[in-house]
Structures are given as C-alpha cells and as structure tokens.
N, C-alpha and C positions, 0 to 999 in steps of 0.2 A: 484473361489479362488484356489490358488495353494500353496502347502506347500514346504518346502525345499527339500523334497524327490521327488518332481515332481508330487505328487498326486493332481488330479484336481477334483473339484466339481462345479456344476452350480446350481443356485437356483434363482427363480424369487422373487422379492421383491414387494409386493403390495403397490401401492401408489395412492393418489388422487392429481391431478394437478389442482389447481384452478387458474382462471384468476386473474391477479394482475395489477392494474393501478399504474404505477410509476409516481413520480413527475417529472416535467420538469422545468428547470431554464433557463433564459437568463442572461448571465454574460457579462457585458460590460467590454471590455479590455481598460483600460485607458492608455494614453501615459506614465503616471508616472509609472504604474505597469510594462509595457513592458521595459521601460528604467531601472527600478530598478532590475527586475528579469532575463531578457534575457542574460545579460553578464555572469551570472553564468553558463548558458548552453553553451555559446560560448567558455568558458574556457574548458568545458568537451569535446566538439566536435570541434576540430580545423577547420573542413570544414565549420563551421558556421561563421567563421571570415569574416567580410565584408558584411554579410547579414543584412537586416533591422531587427529591433526588431520584426516586425510582421512576417517576413519570418522565423525567429528563433522560434517564438511561434508555427507557423503552423507545423514546423518540430518536435518540442518537443511534441506537442499534438498528432501527428500522428505516425511518425516513432519511436521516442524515447519511446512513450507509448507502442507500439507493442514490441519493443526490451525488455523493462522492464518486460512485461508480460511473454515473453519467458524465461527470466532469473529467474523469480519467479517460473515458472513451473519446470525449471531445478533443482533449489534448493530443491523444494518440492518432487522430485522424490524419494529421499532417506528419509525414515521415520522410526522411531523406530517401530519394529513389535509388540510392546505392548503398552497398554494404559498408558500414563505417567501422564495425568491430573487426578484431583480428584474433584468431586463435580461441582458446577456451576462455570462459568467463571466470573471474575471480569470485571467491566467497570470503566474507569477513574473516580475518585471521583470529584464531583463538576464541571463536564464538561457538556456543552450544545451541543447537536447534531446540526451541521451546514449543513452537507450533508449526505444523506442516501444512502444505497446500491441501485443501479438501477436507481438513478436520471439521467434523460437525460439532458445534458447540451448543450446549443447553445452559442457560443462565438461571441459577437457582437463588431465590430470595426468600428467607424465612422458611426454607424447606419446600417451596413450591416453584415449579418452572414458570418463568415470566417472559422469556425471550429465547430465540434461537438464531444461529447464523452459521454460515459455511465460510471457513477461513480461505481467503483468496491469495495467500502469499506464504512466506516462510518467515517466522520470527526467530531472530538469533539473539541470544543473551550474551552480553559482554560486560566489561567494566564500564562504569558511568563515564561519559564524555570521552569514549574511545574514538579514534579517527574512523570515519566512514569513507571508504574509497570507491571510486567508480569501478564497477565490475568489468568494464571494457571501454574502449574508445567510443565517443559519441558526441552528440550536441545536447546541451541542457535544454529541455523543452519546458520545464516548469520548476519554479521554486516558490515556496510560501506555505502558509497554513492551509490545510485541507482536512477539515472536520475530524473524522475518526483517525486519520493518519497523522494528525498533528503537523509539525514542521516537515515538509516533504520536498524531495527533489525527484524529478522524472527525467531520465536520459533517453534520447532517441539514438539507437544504434544502427538505424537504417533499415530499409525494406520492411517497415512495420514492427520491428522488434524494439521494445522499450524495457527499461528497468525502473522500478519505483523504490525509493528509500524513504521510509516513514519513521515517525516517532523521534525525530532528531531533536537534540537540545539546541543546536545552532546549525545554520546553513552557511557554507563557505564557498559558494559559487553563484553564478548569475545566469539568467536565461540567455541562450544564444552562444554561450561559451563552448568552445571545443575542448573536451576533457580527454585526458590520456587514461589508459587502463592503469588503475592503481592510484590515480590522482585523488587527493583528499577533497571531498565535497561537503563535509560537515562533521558533526560530532554526535555520537549516540546519545539517546535520551529516553524520556517517557512522555513526550507530548502526545496529544490526542488520546484515543481510547487504549492506553497502555498501562 
C-alpha cells in the first residue's frame, strides 16, 4: 500500500485457495443468430464489412473480447480512495441465472467447434426492458456501447470495487453521477453479444 505522501507498507494476506470445478457449455451458433447479431458488429468495426457472419463472430469472440477487457481494466484504474458502498450488494429482482462466472464455453457451428471463451460475469434472465438497478452506492464510471457487452454501465463502489451492467436496451444514467443502492440505471435488453 502507498499513501499520497509516498509512504509504503507491505503485508501478507493469508488465504486458502480451493480447487473449483467450473461448468462447461456447448453453444450452437445458428445461422439465424449469426445473421441477426453480426451486422451490429460489422457496423462497429468497418474492417468486418464483407466478412461472413461466422468470420465476424470469431473476430468478436476473440479480438473484440480482448479489447473490451483492456477497456474495462483502463476504466477501473481510477477508483474512489474510500468505500462508497454500504451493506450487501443487491441482485436483480426476479431474475434467473443463465450463465455463471467461470463457465467454459465452446461455440459449435455446423457440428464443429469454432471458438471458445470463459465467462467473466453472471448473466441474469428477466423480462424484456426490466429496470436495472445499481447493486450498491457508487459513482458511474462509464456509460455507452462496449463491444460484446453492448450498452454498458460501470459503477465505481470505491477501493477498486466496480460492477458492470451489460446488454442493456437503454441507459438511464450519466458518467460522474452518484447513484444510490437500488437506483434505476437502465433497462434490460440484448445488446452486444447476447
């Protein structure tokens, strides 16, 4: 740890790391899905014009996924130096988990594996255009389109803790806004790779 005066201190943190078996999924890529979703990405990345829907998907799942990860890391480098959250974090009401953190995904096209990924969040299914509420108090660090995540909001809860809300149909907040726990920040949707 280093304070603003440059004083440094180092301390070990005891921990126990347990082995965890993550789920794995095989996801069939239908022609209908590719025809419906890939034009959205061709509009974002002009170099994808003229590519087949499968070529676009492979780019999106590999290069765009990496680029998005770097963008998120960059956004999360600046965090409030104090705890902004209070108590437990909320989870979307009446929503069913569809994908869990750490799920291994294999994408199958015409019976053959064409891509893989590791899921880095939790996908919750709800009714279309349901309110998305801030999981806890914080400051909105990002709003806008972000590749595979579609319409996205990222909230800084302080001390390096952030939450990301993706695939929104609309965003109802702005960067720099102080949000309360449970405050509506957007509506659910299927933007991005959803």
